[in-house]
Structures are given as structure tokens and as C-alpha cells.
Backbone as a chain_set.jsonl record, in Angstrom:
{"seq": "XXXXXXXXXXXXXXXXXXXXXXXXXXXXXXXXXXXXXXXXXXXXXXXXXXXXXXXXXXXXXXXXXXXXXXXXXXXXXXXXXXXXXXXXXXXXXXXXXXXXXXXXXXXXXXXXXXXXXXXXXXXXXXXXXXXXXXXXXXXXXXXXXXXXXXXXXXXXXXXXXXXXXXXXXXXXXXXXXXXXXXXXXXXXXXXXXXXXXXXXXXXXXXXXX", "coords": {"N": [[-165.836, 160.548, -169.769], [-166.832, 161.68, -166.599], [-167.712, 164.906, -165.71], [-167.378, 167.057, -162.967], [-169.004, 169.791, -161.649], [-167.242, 172.591, -160.49], [-167.62, 174.064, -157.403], [-168.301, 177.486, -156.378], [-167.45, 179.896, -153.901], [-169.07, 182.535, -152.428], [-169.188, 185.682, -150.752], [-171.991, 186.979, -149.477], [-172.965, 188.734, -147.579], [-171.55, 190.666, -144.943], [-171.045, 191.729, -141.717], [-170.021, 194.931, -140.345], [-168.415, 194.654, -138.077], [-167.601, 192.088, -138.342], [-168.867, 189.962, -137.085], [-171.017, 188.675, -138.155], [-171.848, 186.757, -140.998], [-172.845, 185.976, -144.337], [-172.905, 183.425, -146.66], [-172.565, 182.008, -149.934], [-172.557, 178.922, -151.558], [-172.082, 177.381, -154.541], [-172.154, 175.796, -157.859], [-173.435, 172.735, -156.416], [-173.286, 169.177, -156.489], [-176.325, 167.313, -156.649], [-177.749, 166.753, -153.483], [-175.386, 167.127, -152.14], [-175.417, 169.612, -150.97], [-176.919, 169.576, -148.548], [-175.39, 167.683, -147.144], [-172.847, 168.959, -146.993], [-173.569, 171.387, -145.736], [-174.569, 170.525, -143.216], [-172.29, 169.269, -142.181], [-170.414, 171.391, -142.075], [-171.714, 173.058, -140.253], [-171.641, 171.526, -137.875], [-168.874, 171.302, -137.441], [-168.105, 174.02, -137.194], [-169.472, 174.763, -134.861], [-168.387, 173.151, -132.885], [-165.629, 172.603, -133.057], [-163.798, 174.701, -133.345], [-161.12, 176.674, -131.997], [-161.067, 178.629, -128.941], [-161.404, 181.055, -126.238], [-161.974, 180.855, -122.738], [-163.313, 181.266, -119.381], [-162.034, 179.217, -116.841], [-161.973, 178.819, -114.115], [-162.874, 180.491, -111.0], [-161.971, 182.595, -108.251], [-163.091, 183.946, -105.354], [-162.609, 186.383, -102.941], [-163.099, 185.472, -99.59], [-165.076, 183.637, -100.136], [-166.184, 180.299, -100.151], [-167.705, 178.408, -101.466], [-170.028, 177.932, -104.245], [-172.602, 178.572, -103.465], [-172.6, 180.625, -101.754], [-173.082, 183.94, -100.323], [-172.208, 187.387, -100.806], [-171.431, 190.0, -98.665], [-173.233, 192.991, -99.117], [-173.32, 192.769, -101.856], [-175.403, 192.567, -104.613], [-175.946, 190.331, -106.31], [-175.847, 186.746, -105.872], [-173.241, 184.244, -105.462], [-173.624, 182.213, -107.347], [-175.05, 183.548, -109.387], [-173.114, 185.411, -110.162], [-171.125, 183.728, -111.184], [-172.537, 182.692, -113.36], [-172.811, 185.018, -114.902], [-170.122, 185.517, -115.475], [-169.53, 183.478, -117.244], [-170.28, 184.485, -119.663], [-168.213, 186.021, -120.597], [-166.183, 187.384, -123.125], [-163.138, 186.957, -124.659], [-159.707, 187.429, -125.797], [-156.639, 185.632, -125.873], [-153.318, 186.472, -125.977], [-151.22, 184.747, -125.643], [-149.94, 181.534, -124.558], [-151.418, 180.549, -122.381], [-152.581, 178.843, -119.309], [-154.078, 181.941, -118.034], [-154.189, 184.296, -115.444], [-156.4, 186.766, -114.308], [-157.662, 189.719, -112.599], [-160.231, 191.176, -110.476], [-160.845, 194.026, -108.608], [-162.853, 195.661, -106.696], [-164.816, 198.316, -105.193], [-167.801, 199.261, -103.597], [-170.228, 202.03, -103.721], [-171.018, 200.588, -106.881], [-171.203, 199.432, -110.311], [-169.997, 196.403, -111.374], [-168.292, 195.513, -114.2], [-167.109, 193.761, -117.173], [-165.161, 195.458, -117.961], [-163.953, 196.159, -115.653], [-162.039, 194.338, -115.15], [-158.706, 193.682, -114.391], [-155.92, 193.487, -116.351], [-153.042, 192.46, -118.335], [-151.218, 193.174, -121.417], [-151.425, 190.749, -122.681], [-153.961, 189.826, -122.543], [-157.106, 190.394, -123.973], [-160.103, 191.974, -123.63], [-163.225, 191.562, -125.051], [-165.896, 192.192, -124.72], [-166.417, 194.562, -122.9], [-168.556, 195.833, -121.655], [-170.082, 193.948, -120.395], [-172.145, 192.835, -117.757], [-171.257, 192.015, -114.419], [-171.508, 192.139, -111.546], [-173.335, 193.877, -108.883], [-172.491, 196.31, -106.629], [-173.154, 197.462, -103.356], [-173.14, 200.265, -100.982], [-170.007, 200.44, -99.435], [-169.442, 197.777, -99.977], [-167.182, 195.174, -100.934], [-165.33, 193.594, -103.514], [-163.205, 191.152, -104.421], [-161.728, 189.311, -106.89], [-160.353, 186.528, -108.612], [-159.795, 185.434, -111.883], [-159.375, 182.667, -113.979], [-158.24, 182.23, -117.172], [-158.272, 180.324, -120.196], [-157.221, 178.571, -123.192], [-159.129, 176.59, -125.502], [-161.352, 174.053, -126.91], [-164.736, 173.778, -128.065], [-167.057, 172.655, -125.614], [-166.497, 172.481, -122.162], [-167.272, 170.884, -119.218], [-167.733, 171.988, -115.768], [-166.93, 170.008, -113.968], [-164.875, 168.628, -115.28], [-162.997, 170.661, -115.536], [-162.442, 171.015, -112.852], [-160.954, 168.764, -112.239], [-158.496, 169.417, -113.232], [-157.569, 171.362, -111.581], [-155.644, 172.831, -108.875], [-155.67, 171.074, -105.981], [-154.942, 172.033, -103.541], [-155.549, 174.677, -103.377], [-157.696, 176.704, -101.742], [-161.118, 177.496, -102.036], [-161.25, 177.945, -104.776], [-163.287, 177.948, -107.556], [-164.595, 175.806, -109.976], [-165.618, 176.396, -113.381], [-168.12, 176.06, -115.925], [-166.91, 175.85, -119.171], [-167.267, 177.562, -122.143], [-165.898, 177.391, -125.028], [-166.16, 177.715, -127.791], [-166.052, 180.036, -130.462], [-168.047, 180.515, -132.231], [-171.366, 181.37, -132.342], [-173.796, 180.725, -133.532], [-175.128, 178.888, -136.306], [-176.698, 178.806, -139.386], [-178.158, 177.051, -142.151], [-179.242, 176.745, -145.574], [-180.687, 174.97, -148.285], [-181.123, 175.116, -151.751], [-182.505, 174.589, -155.083], [-180.443, 175.013, -157.983], [-179.352, 176.385, -161.14], [-177.35, 175.063, -163.78], [-176.287, 175.774, -166.806], [-178.543, 174.164, -168.879], [-179.438, 172.467, -166.998], [-181.112, 171.867, -163.932], [-180.477, 170.378, -161.835], [-178.932, 170.737, -159.47], [-177.43, 171.804, -156.329], [-177.747, 174.71, -154.253], [-176.083, 176.168, -151.673], [-176.715, 178.082, -148.851], [-175.131, 179.72, -146.292], [-175.196, 180.917, -143.011], [-173.421, 182.632, -140.51], [-172.763, 183.38, -137.132], [-170.621, 185.012, -134.844], [-168.744, 185.484, -131.724], [-166.987, 187.539, -131.872], [-164.341, 186.948, -131.372], [-163.231, 185.605, -133.512], [-163.491, 186.297, -137.04], [-166.522, 186.049, -138.909], [-166.02, 185.386, -141.485]], "CA": [[-165.402, 161.007, -168.44], [-167.842, 162.502, -165.928], [-167.186, 166.169, -165.195], [-168.072, 167.587, -161.791], [-168.945, 171.251, -161.58], [-166.484, 173.099, -159.347], [-168.415, 175.107, -156.733], [-167.695, 178.76, -156.008], [-167.891, 180.437, -152.61], [-169.223, 183.987, -152.478], [-169.654, 186.356, -149.534], [-173.154, 187.8, -149.823], [-173.135, 189.783, -146.567], [-170.601, 190.603, -143.834], [-171.234, 192.899, -140.856], [-168.833, 195.772, -140.198], [-167.545, 194.137, -137.017], [-167.196, 190.728, -138.694], [-169.501, 188.932, -136.253], [-172.053, 187.992, -138.938], [-171.543, 186.596, -142.411], [-173.741, 185.133, -145.135], [-172.079, 182.915, -147.74], [-173.237, 181.175, -150.928], [-171.712, 177.911, -152.197], [-172.8, 176.772, -155.671], [-173.163, 174.722, -157.771], [-173.048, 171.479, -155.777], [-174.035, 168.021, -156.966], [-177.56, 167.099, -155.897], [-177.566, 166.057, -152.209], [-174.162, 167.573, -151.47], [-175.703, 170.828, -150.218], [-177.291, 169.197, -147.178], [-174.232, 167.016, -146.532], [-171.828, 169.963, -146.691], [-174.115, 172.336, -144.766], [-174.627, 169.894, -141.898], [-170.915, 169.035, -141.717], [-169.823, 172.683, -141.717], [-172.377, 173.533, -139.036], [-171.131, 170.768, -136.728], [-167.471, 171.666, -137.229], [-168.032, 175.405, -136.726], [-170.007, 174.886, -133.501], [-167.755, 172.284, -131.882], [-164.21, 172.293, -133.233], [-162.919, 175.864, -133.459], [-160.551, 177.073, -130.704], [-161.48, 179.9, -128.358], [-160.937, 181.356, -124.876], [-163.057, 180.883, -121.75], [-162.939, 181.189, -117.964], [-162.066, 177.834, -116.35], [-162.236, 178.84, -112.67], [-162.83, 181.796, -110.34], [-161.698, 182.572, -106.81], [-163.596, 185.187, -104.776], [-162.139, 186.571, -101.562], [-164.103, 185.227, -98.561], [-166.089, 182.686, -100.617], [-165.687, 178.925, -100.184], [-168.487, 177.589, -102.395], [-170.845, 178.721, -105.171], [-173.899, 178.917, -102.875], [-172.353, 181.702, -100.797], [-173.447, 185.319, -100.654], [-171.154, 188.332, -100.455], [-172.056, 191.163, -98.026], [-173.339, 194.216, -99.899], [-173.367, 192.491, -103.3], [-176.772, 192.196, -104.98], [-175.975, 188.978, -106.861], [-175.14, 185.716, -105.117], [-172.085, 183.727, -106.203], [-174.121, 181.46, -108.509], [-175.36, 184.528, -110.439], [-171.85, 185.984, -110.632], [-170.507, 182.696, -112.032], [-173.319, 182.655, -114.602], [-172.433, 186.204, -115.673], [-168.732, 185.354, -115.906], [-169.498, 182.556, -118.393], [-170.512, 185.249, -120.884], [-167.043, 186.83, -120.937], [-165.553, 187.127, -124.423], [-161.771, 187.472, -124.566], [-158.628, 186.83, -126.579], [-155.368, 185.461, -125.18], [-152.166, 186.611, -126.863], [-150.193, 183.907, -125.036], [-150.374, 180.135, -124.561], [-152.376, 180.282, -121.316], [-153.654, 179.668, -118.742], [-153.734, 183.291, -117.611], [-155.03, 184.767, -114.343], [-156.672, 188.207, -114.243], [-158.35, 189.991, -111.334], [-161.156, 192.292, -110.277], [-160.754, 194.557, -107.251], [-163.82, 196.762, -106.755], [-165.448, 198.739, -103.94], [-169.063, 199.921, -103.902], [-171.261, 201.568, -104.663], [-170.646, 200.599, -108.292], [-171.514, 198.254, -111.115], [-168.785, 195.726, -111.841], [-168.436, 194.972, -115.553], [-165.877, 193.148, -117.682], [-164.181, 196.534, -118.065], [-163.301, 196.259, -114.342], [-160.996, 193.308, -115.074], [-157.34, 194.191, -114.521], [-155.12, 192.515, -117.096], [-151.948, 193.044, -119.111], [-151.4, 193.184, -122.876], [-151.642, 189.386, -123.184], [-155.401, 189.549, -122.479], [-157.947, 191.411, -124.614], [-161.525, 191.788, -123.315], [-163.979, 192.002, -126.226], [-167.218, 192.722, -124.321], [-166.172, 195.253, -121.628], [-169.808, 196.301, -121.046], [-170.794, 192.817, -119.786], [-172.408, 192.984, -116.322], [-170.789, 190.928, -113.551], [-172.116, 192.248, -110.214], [-173.725, 195.203, -108.406], [-171.998, 196.494, -105.266], [-173.753, 198.528, -102.577], [-172.213, 201.084, -100.192], [-169.044, 199.745, -98.591], [-169.202, 196.39, -100.401], [-165.906, 194.946, -101.612], [-165.278, 192.365, -104.308], [-161.904, 190.807, -105.016], [-161.936, 188.053, -107.599], [-159.363, 186.104, -109.598], [-160.366, 184.624, -112.962], [-158.389, 181.948, -114.781], [-158.628, 182.083, -118.58], [-157.449, 179.372, -120.94], [-157.658, 178.252, -124.547], [-159.673, 175.248, -125.646], [-162.323, 173.849, -127.987], [-166.052, 173.251, -127.717], [-167.621, 172.881, -124.276], [-165.881, 171.673, -121.105], [-168.038, 171.076, -117.983], [-166.98, 172.379, -114.568], [-166.347, 168.816, -113.345], [-163.601, 168.319, -115.924], [-162.064, 171.723, -115.154], [-162.067, 170.777, -111.458], [-159.924, 167.722, -112.214], [-157.216, 170.025, -113.604], [-157.243, 172.416, -110.625], [-154.787, 172.51, -107.736], [-156.528, 170.726, -104.847], [-154.478, 172.747, -102.346], [-156.055, 176.054, -103.409], [-159.016, 176.736, -101.102], [-162.056, 178.496, -102.53], [-161.261, 178.061, -106.233], [-164.52, 177.346, -108.059], [-164.555, 175.493, -111.41], [-166.691, 176.998, -114.178], [-168.357, 175.487, -117.251], [-166.195, 176.667, -120.161], [-167.79, 177.526, -123.513], [-164.782, 177.933, -125.802], [-166.456, 177.965, -129.202], [-166.3, 181.439, -130.804], [-169.209, 180.582, -133.123], [-172.58, 181.343, -131.532], [-174.948, 180.172, -134.247], [-174.938, 178.611, -137.733], [-177.887, 178.385, -140.134], [-177.917, 176.804, -143.573], [-180.424, 176.475, -146.39], [-180.33, 174.374, -149.574], [-182.105, 175.356, -152.809], [-182.096, 174.174, -156.425], [-179.792, 176.043, -158.788], [-179.217, 175.987, -162.549], [-176.068, 175.095, -164.486], [-176.699, 175.57, -168.197], [-179.944, 173.768, -168.987], [-179.758, 171.534, -165.906], [-181.42, 172.457, -162.617], [-180.271, 169.278, -160.889], [-177.795, 171.098, -158.621], [-177.764, 172.443, -155.051], [-177.164, 175.994, -153.841], [-176.008, 176.194, -150.21], [-176.583, 179.387, -148.199], [-174.65, 179.506, -144.923], [-175.119, 182.111, -142.167], [-172.572, 182.381, -139.342], [-172.65, 184.437, -136.115], [-169.533, 184.742, -133.902], [-168.693, 186.384, -130.569], [-165.996, 188.58, -132.114], [-162.976, 186.426, -131.236], [-162.833, 185.394, -134.898], [-164.43, 186.847, -138.016], [-167.409, 185.06, -139.524], [-165.473, 185.03, -142.793]], "C": [[-166.458, 161.949, -167.84], [-167.184, 163.759, -165.357], [-168.042, 166.659, -164.03], [-167.894, 169.1, -161.761], [-168.198, 171.691, -160.317], [-167.26, 174.23, -158.681], [-167.606, 176.368, -156.437], [-168.279, 179.232, -154.681], [-167.925, 181.956, -152.71], [-169.698, 184.515, -151.128], [-170.785, 187.297, -149.923], [-173.343, 188.959, -148.851], [-172.11, 189.576, -145.462], [-170.753, 191.877, -143.016], [-169.925, 193.662, -140.695], [-167.87, 195.246, -139.145], [-167.139, 192.682, -137.255], [-167.865, 189.622, -137.909], [-170.634, 188.198, -136.971], [-171.632, 187.916, -140.393], [-172.545, 185.68, -143.085], [-172.992, 184.734, -146.402], [-172.882, 181.978, -148.645], [-172.216, 180.212, -151.531], [-172.542, 177.246, -153.291], [-171.885, 176.694, -156.898], [-172.582, 173.491, -157.083], [-173.877, 170.352, -156.381], [-175.246, 167.797, -156.063], [-177.298, 166.25, -154.639], [-176.351, 166.52, -151.432], [-174.404, 168.815, -150.622], [-176.029, 170.54, -148.767], [-176.125, 168.557, -146.45], [-173.183, 168.025, -146.096], [-172.313, 170.941, -145.629], [-174.133, 171.776, -143.358], [-173.231, 169.683, -141.324], [-170.249, 170.331, -141.275], [-170.413, 173.216, -140.417], [-171.807, 172.84, -137.801], [-169.691, 171.148, -136.405], [-167.354, 173.07, -136.643], [-168.479, 175.55, -135.275], [-169.213, 174.104, -132.459], [-166.236, 172.201, -131.948], [-163.271, 173.486, -133.335], [-162.397, 176.283, -132.083], [-161.047, 178.438, -130.252], [-160.91, 180.058, -126.963], [-162.133, 181.41, -123.94], [-162.476, 180.878, -120.341], [-163.061, 179.736, -117.517], [-162.342, 177.764, -114.852], [-162.212, 180.274, -112.155], [-162.55, 181.596, -108.852], [-162.094, 183.939, -106.258], [-163.179, 185.263, -103.315], [-163.286, 186.373, -100.571], [-165.18, 184.233, -98.947], [-165.483, 181.29, -100.728], [-166.458, 178.04, -101.151], [-169.46, 178.475, -103.173], [-172.203, 179.131, -104.608], [-173.774, 180.02, -101.827], [-172.975, 183.014, -101.267], [-172.319, 186.224, -100.181], [-171.816, 189.575, -99.874], [-172.046, 192.401, -98.926], [-173.392, 194.029, -101.401], [-174.749, 191.945, -103.651], [-176.869, 190.747, -105.446], [-175.311, 187.982, -105.915], [-174.047, 185.137, -106.016], [-172.519, 182.955, -107.447], [-174.426, 182.396, -109.675], [-174.09, 185.135, -111.025], [-171.14, 185.009, -111.567], [-171.209, 182.628, -113.385], [-172.969, 183.841, -115.5], [-171.034, 186.063, -116.269], [-168.629, 184.451, -117.14], [-169.673, 183.29, -119.72], [-169.327, 186.098, -121.324], [-166.459, 186.4, -122.284], [-164.175, 187.773, -124.419], [-160.847, 186.771, -125.551], [-157.4, 186.705, -125.69], [-154.249, 185.557, -126.2], [-150.961, 185.908, -126.242], [-150.742, 182.479, -125.015], [-151.433, 179.841, -123.506], [-151.931, 179.105, -120.468], [-153.142, 181.022, -118.235], [-154.71, 183.739, -116.528], [-155.15, 186.29, -114.38], [-157.48, 188.463, -112.972], [-159.308, 191.174, -111.42], [-161.025, 192.729, -108.829], [-161.621, 195.816, -107.207], [-164.401, 197.061, -105.378], [-166.679, 199.577, -104.274], [-169.192, 201.308, -103.295], [-170.797, 201.663, -106.116], [-171.213, 199.364, -108.994], [-170.195, 197.673, -111.61], [-169.08, 195.117, -113.212], [-167.116, 194.334, -115.98], [-164.776, 194.189, -117.848], [-163.413, 196.722, -116.755], [-162.163, 195.254, -114.191], [-159.629, 193.934, -115.316], [-156.489, 193.122, -115.205], [-154.012, 193.233, -117.86], [-152.231, 192.895, -120.607], [-151.633, 191.797, -123.463], [-153.119, 188.999, -123.191], [-156.171, 190.714, -123.093], [-159.416, 191.083, -124.341], [-162.355, 192.383, -124.449], [-165.379, 192.514, -125.903], [-167.121, 193.41, -122.958], [-167.441, 195.714, -120.92], [-170.552, 195.192, -120.31], [-170.92, 192.97, -118.267], [-171.923, 191.765, -115.547], [-171.481, 190.971, -112.193], [-172.455, 193.7, -109.893], [-173.336, 195.329, -106.942], [-172.694, 197.676, -104.599], [-172.695, 199.313, -101.816], [-171.313, 200.207, -99.325], [-168.747, 198.312, -98.991], [-167.872, 196.292, -101.145], [-165.952, 193.612, -102.349], [-163.882, 192.205, -104.886], [-162.038, 189.413, -105.617], [-160.774, 187.786, -108.557], [-160.041, 185.187, -110.61], [-159.234, 183.95, -113.724], [-158.951, 181.723, -116.178], [-157.717, 181.07, -119.257], [-158.027, 179.172, -122.334], [-158.179, 176.824, -124.605], [-160.622, 175.177, -126.819], [-163.651, 173.374, -127.421], [-166.513, 173.643, -126.327], [-166.956, 171.936, -123.285], [-166.643, 171.922, -119.808], [-167.139, 171.387, -116.795], [-166.29, 171.186, -113.919], [-164.989, 168.478, -113.956], [-162.559, 169.394, -115.621], [-161.565, 171.523, -113.728], [-160.939, 169.762, -111.356], [-158.543, 168.279, -112.533], [-156.766, 171.114, -112.631], [-156.337, 171.909, -109.515], [-155.662, 172.292, -106.504], [-156.15, 171.483, -103.579], [-154.968, 174.194, -102.286], [-157.486, 176.062, -102.878], [-159.876, 177.841, -101.717], [-162.058, 178.698, -104.03], [-162.446, 177.279, -106.784], [-164.407, 177.06, -109.549], [-165.784, 176.043, -112.122], [-166.866, 176.198, -115.466], [-167.724, 176.409, -118.29], [-166.782, 176.468, -121.553], [-166.752, 178.209, -124.401], [-165.176, 178.386, -127.201], [-166.752, 179.435, -129.489], [-167.503, 181.624, -131.73], [-170.482, 180.389, -132.308], [-173.722, 180.602, -132.213], [-174.591, 179.966, -135.718], [-176.27, 178.157, -138.328], [-177.485, 178.042, -141.559], [-179.218, 176.453, -144.278], [-179.97, 175.963, -147.752], [-181.47, 174.593, -150.566], [-181.593, 174.756, -154.12], [-181.405, 175.334, -157.125], [-179.542, 175.494, -160.185], [-177.76, 176.069, -163.008], [-176.372, 174.776, -165.944], [-178.188, 175.289, -168.26], [-180.388, 172.88, -167.827], [-180.04, 172.283, -164.602], [-181.2, 171.43, -161.506], [-179.042, 169.527, -160.015], [-178.295, 171.797, -157.354], [-177.056, 173.788, -154.905], [-177.238, 176.049, -152.319], [-175.817, 177.627, -149.72], [-176.245, 179.149, -146.732], [-174.57, 180.84, -144.195], [-174.366, 181.769, -140.887], [-172.557, 183.612, -138.439], [-171.522, 184.062, -135.16], [-169.564, 185.753, -132.751], [-167.634, 187.472, -130.719], [-164.559, 188.126, -131.961], [-162.394, 186.129, -132.616], [-163.876, 186.046, -135.807], [-165.294, 185.728, -138.578], [-166.865, 184.589, -140.868], [-164.321, 184.055, -142.661]], "O": [[-166.913, 162.888, -168.494], [-166.212, 163.671, -164.607], [-169.27, 166.671, -164.104], [-166.778, 169.614, -161.839], [-168.489, 171.222, -159.217], [-167.533, 175.248, -159.316], [-166.387, 176.318, -156.268], [-169.45, 178.995, -154.381], [-166.92, 182.585, -153.04], [-170.504, 183.88, -150.448], [-170.565, 188.292, -150.615], [-173.816, 190.029, -149.232], [-171.827, 188.439, -145.082], [-170.61, 192.979, -143.546], [-168.846, 193.102, -140.888], [-166.654, 195.372, -139.292], [-166.407, 192.107, -136.449], [-167.485, 188.458, -138.039], [-171.155, 187.208, -136.456], [-171.123, 188.886, -140.955], [-173.036, 184.726, -142.482], [-172.502, 185.593, -147.135], [-173.761, 181.251, -148.182], [-171.142, 180.629, -151.963], [-173.57, 176.628, -153.015], [-170.921, 177.457, -156.977], [-171.38, 173.237, -157.162], [-175.036, 170.553, -156.742], [-175.195, 168.06, -154.862], [-176.706, 165.174, -154.718], [-176.276, 166.337, -150.217], [-173.677, 169.053, -149.657], [-175.488, 171.175, -147.862], [-175.887, 168.845, -145.277], [-172.684, 167.965, -144.972], [-171.561, 171.292, -144.721], [-173.757, 172.464, -142.408], [-173.005, 169.89, -140.131], [-169.597, 170.376, -140.232], [-169.693, 173.762, -139.581], [-171.523, 173.491, -136.796], [-169.329, 171.297, -135.238], [-166.591, 173.288, -135.701], [-167.93, 176.367, -134.537], [-169.349, 174.366, -131.264], [-165.609, 171.767, -130.982], [-162.056, 173.301, -133.403], [-163.144, 176.254, -131.106], [-161.4, 179.291, -131.067], [-160.04, 179.292, -126.549], [-163.184, 181.944, -124.296], [-161.312, 180.536, -120.132], [-164.074, 179.09, -117.782], [-162.881, 176.77, -114.365], [-161.618, 181.159, -112.772], [-162.862, 180.551, -108.282], [-161.519, 184.961, -106.633], [-163.375, 184.319, -102.551], [-164.325, 187.023, -100.687], [-166.109, 184.001, -98.173], [-164.417, 181.109, -101.316], [-165.932, 177.028, -101.613], [-169.688, 179.627, -102.805], [-172.891, 179.956, -105.21], [-174.726, 180.312, -101.103], [-173.34, 183.175, -102.432], [-171.568, 185.874, -99.271], [-172.686, 190.157, -100.522], [-171.0, 192.808, -99.431], [-173.498, 195.002, -102.148], [-175.207, 190.972, -103.051], [-177.767, 190.017, -105.027], [-174.338, 188.313, -105.238], [-173.942, 185.498, -107.188], [-171.86, 183.029, -108.484], [-174.104, 182.084, -110.821], [-173.996, 185.348, -112.234], [-170.618, 185.405, -112.609], [-170.562, 182.519, -114.427], [-172.844, 183.688, -116.715], [-170.793, 186.438, -117.416], [-167.747, 184.637, -117.979], [-169.271, 182.791, -120.771], [-169.42, 186.821, -122.317], [-166.267, 185.212, -122.545], [-164.046, 188.978, -124.205], [-161.144, 185.692, -126.064], [-157.146, 187.569, -124.85], [-154.23, 184.81, -127.178], [-149.835, 186.403, -126.305], [-151.885, 182.248, -125.411], [-152.272, 178.965, -123.715], [-150.989, 178.412, -120.851], [-151.943, 181.217, -118.035], [-155.921, 183.579, -116.677], [-154.153, 187.007, -114.47], [-157.936, 187.515, -112.333], [-159.209, 192.033, -112.296], [-161.086, 191.9, -107.92], [-161.193, 196.894, -107.619], [-164.471, 196.188, -104.513], [-166.625, 200.477, -105.112], [-168.379, 201.716, -102.466], [-170.251, 202.683, -106.536], [-171.637, 198.398, -108.36], [-169.378, 198.382, -112.198], [-169.997, 194.31, -113.363], [-166.131, 194.363, -115.241], [-163.594, 193.846, -117.873], [-162.36, 197.359, -116.732], [-161.408, 195.309, -113.22], [-159.416, 194.625, -116.312], [-156.354, 192.004, -114.709], [-154.038, 194.454, -118.013], [-153.338, 192.537, -121.009], [-152.003, 191.681, -124.632], [-153.496, 187.978, -123.766], [-155.919, 191.875, -122.771], [-159.914, 190.042, -124.769], [-162.212, 193.561, -124.776], [-165.988, 193.199, -126.725], [-167.668, 192.916, -121.973], [-167.417, 195.962, -119.714], [-171.561, 195.466, -119.658], [-169.929, 193.206, -117.575], [-172.144, 190.627, -115.96], [-171.989, 189.949, -111.73], [-171.948, 194.628, -110.523], [-173.793, 194.55, -106.106], [-172.815, 198.752, -105.185], [-171.499, 199.067, -101.975], [-171.788, 199.348, -98.581], [-167.872, 197.684, -98.394], [-167.487, 197.198, -101.884], [-166.533, 192.637, -101.873], [-163.434, 192.996, -105.716], [-162.415, 188.461, -104.934], [-160.279, 188.696, -109.222], [-160.774, 184.272, -110.234], [-158.245, 184.595, -114.073], [-160.002, 181.104, -116.347], [-156.534, 180.97, -118.93], [-159.164, 179.55, -122.617], [-157.731, 175.957, -123.855], [-160.703, 176.103, -127.626], [-163.691, 172.658, -126.42], [-166.384, 174.794, -125.91], [-166.86, 170.734, -123.533], [-166.67, 173.056, -119.329], [-165.944, 171.091, -116.808], [-165.192, 171.323, -113.379], [-164.062, 168.09, -113.245], [-161.377, 169.087, -115.465], [-160.41, 171.82, -113.421], [-160.069, 169.878, -110.494], [-157.531, 167.689, -112.152], [-155.713, 171.722, -112.822], [-156.272, 170.709, -109.249], [-156.321, 173.221, -106.037], [-156.947, 171.566, -102.645], [-154.819, 174.859, -101.261], [-158.384, 175.492, -103.496], [-159.422, 178.971, -101.896], [-162.799, 179.546, -104.527], [-162.591, 176.088, -106.511], [-164.146, 177.98, -110.324], [-166.86, 176.143, -111.533], [-165.889, 175.714, -116.038], [-167.976, 177.614, -118.288], [-166.797, 175.356, -122.08], [-166.723, 179.435, -124.516], [-164.597, 179.33, -127.738], [-167.61, 180.028, -128.835], [-167.93, 182.75, -131.983], [-170.654, 179.358, -131.658], [-174.519, 179.933, -131.555], [-173.852, 180.757, -136.306], [-176.893, 177.224, -137.821], [-176.581, 178.662, -142.119], [-180.16, 175.941, -143.674], [-178.99, 176.455, -148.311], [-182.629, 174.3, -150.272], [-180.407, 174.454, -154.255], [-181.737, 176.497, -156.892], [-179.524, 174.28, -160.387], [-177.037, 177.009, -162.675], [-176.682, 173.633, -166.279], [-179.0, 176.07, -167.762], [-181.573, 172.576, -167.69], [-179.313, 173.201, -164.221], [-181.678, 171.598, -160.383], [-178.209, 168.637, -159.839], [-179.413, 172.309, -157.304], [-175.93, 173.975, -155.365], [-178.324, 175.984, -151.742], [-174.872, 178.306, -150.123], [-176.978, 178.464, -146.019], [-173.956, 181.786, -144.689], [-174.633, 180.748, -140.254], [-172.365, 184.736, -138.903], [-171.458, 182.92, -134.707], [-170.3, 186.739, -132.79], [-167.409, 188.247, -129.789], [-163.643, 188.837, -132.374], [-161.213, 186.371, -132.864], [-165.002, 186.311, -135.386], [-164.841, 184.591, -138.706], [-167.216, 183.505, -141.334], [-163.74, 183.647, -143.666]]}, "num_chains": 1, "name": "protein.A"}
């Protein structure tokens, strides 16, 4: 009877905030290290659930090529900044939150007004810069999902009767980056085994572990 060595998983490093982890899986049968590493990388980057903005509505704005009086960034730049928002939803979703700001000021994710069902994880994220007398009222729709959803698909799910609602590309995946490396490892006198080292970076919505 052929015996297969049962691999062990060890945590070699884990950041204090849980956004980075380094893990060792060994011993693996020869060739399994690359197979497992590649499969885990694909699953972690594309299949884990997360939260993202699906659409925004800015007072006085009808399309993404507009400008807002007294606001340094144009709407395209604001949308790009919004895509970087990291949040948790403690409800099923979708959930609408708002920003109501008056200049002069810097609008950050900390300016978002929300209830206990929404948790903003990167409050320092820059959204816009308002000059003297400038006003910015914006509604953001957050939802849960997986992977990447383009703005065109989000648009298909929007209410066509709502004027000025702009669909946004949604990046749901909470895993930012995955690296893996495969080396030879020894079991007894045999060195015909793989050692898989996996590094994972997340946005804080989930722990790397």
C-alpha cells in the first residue's frame, strides 16, 4: 500500500492588523506544490466575497465627465478615488450612505455618514478637495459580491428612472495580492517532496489567515 505524507500548514508570519500572512505547507508530493499554489492563488483573488461601491449619485451631476464648481477633482477622478473604498456591511445589502460637505475642506472616507450596519476601514482615503464655498452632496451605494464587476453590468441592475446615478466598476475581492514559491523539502532520507510558501495580502475586510 502506497502511503502519502500528510502535509502540515504552519503560519510563519502574520502582521498585527492581519492584512499580511506568510504560510508554509509541507510536505507535498512532487508537483503538487505548484498545482496547489496556483489553485489557491486563483481562488483567493477571484472567489472570496467582499464589499464595494456599485454606483454614486452627486448632486448637480448628470454624467462622469462633469465638473463641480469649487471642487479640485473632476467627477472621473472622484469616481476613481471612490473605487478604493474599503468597507464592511453588517447587513445583506445593498446599502446607501452619503457625503454632505462644504468647503474649504478635504473630503475623505471619514466624511461618509453611515449607521452601524456600515464599517469604513480606510477612513483616511482621499475623495475630493473643496475650495471656499464649494458644496458636495453624494450618495454611494454599497453591496456585497465576488471578484470584479464592470460598471456596465452594475448599470443593468440600476433603476433607469433615477437621473444622475453613475455606475462604478466594483472590485469586491478582499485579497489584494498572492505570491507563492515552491522548493524541495526532505522527508526522512527522501528529498523528492515539495514545500509551498504562500504569502497573502488583504485590504483588512478579512484576515490573511
